[in-house]
C-alpha positions in Angstrom: 33.2 -117.2 -120.7 37.5 -115.6 -119.7 37.2 -112.7 -117.8 38.6 -109.7 -119.9 40.8 -107.2 -118.6 41.7 -103.3 -119.5 45.2 -103.2 -121.0 47.3 -100.8 -119.3 48.1 -97.2 -120.8 50.5 -95.2 -119.6 49.5 -91.2 -118.6 51.0 -90.4 -121.5 48.3 -92.6 -123.5 45.6 -91.9 -121.4 46.7 -88.2 -122.5 46.3 -88.7 -126.0 43.5 -90.5 -126.1 41.4 -88.3 -123.6 42.5 -85.1 -125.8 41.6 -86.2 -129.0 38.2 -87.5 -127.6 37.7 -83.3 -126.9 39.1 -82.1 -130.0 36.5 -83.9 -131.5 33.3 -82.9 -129.2 31.4 -80.1 -130.6 32.3 -76.8 -129.6 28.7 -74.9 -129.0 30.4 -71.3 -128.5 32.3 -71.6 -132.1 30.3 -73.8 -133.8 26.2 -72.7 -134.9 24.0 -75.8 -134.2 20.6 -76.2 -133.2 20.1 -75.2 -129.5 22.4 -75.9 -126.0 23.5 -79.3 -124.6 22.2 -79.2 -120.9 26.3 -79.9 -120.3 26.5 -76.4 -121.4 28.8 -74.3 -118.5 28.0 -70.5 -118.1 31.2 -68.7 -118.8 30.8 -66.9 -115.8 31.6 -69.1 -113.3 33.2 -71.8 -115.4 36.1 -70.0 -118.6 37.1 -71.8 -121.2 40.8 -71.0 -121.2 41.6 -71.8 -117.6 45.6 -72.5 -117.5 44.7 -76.2 -115.7 42.8 -77.1 -118.4 45.9 -76.8 -120.5 47.8 -79.4 -118.3 45.1 -81.7 -117.4 45.8 -85.3 -117.5 
């Protein structure tokens, strides 16, 4: 079997893929869903509108 390799992506391509994936995630603060997932981060510790999140790669 021939080995498979990942196609190298530019920083801009990676950023686009990541932010598109994040946009498709469910927002438990703004949408009515049943329960809160275990990965929910407490707002008092991890605030949602941190400036560094805007420029994250």
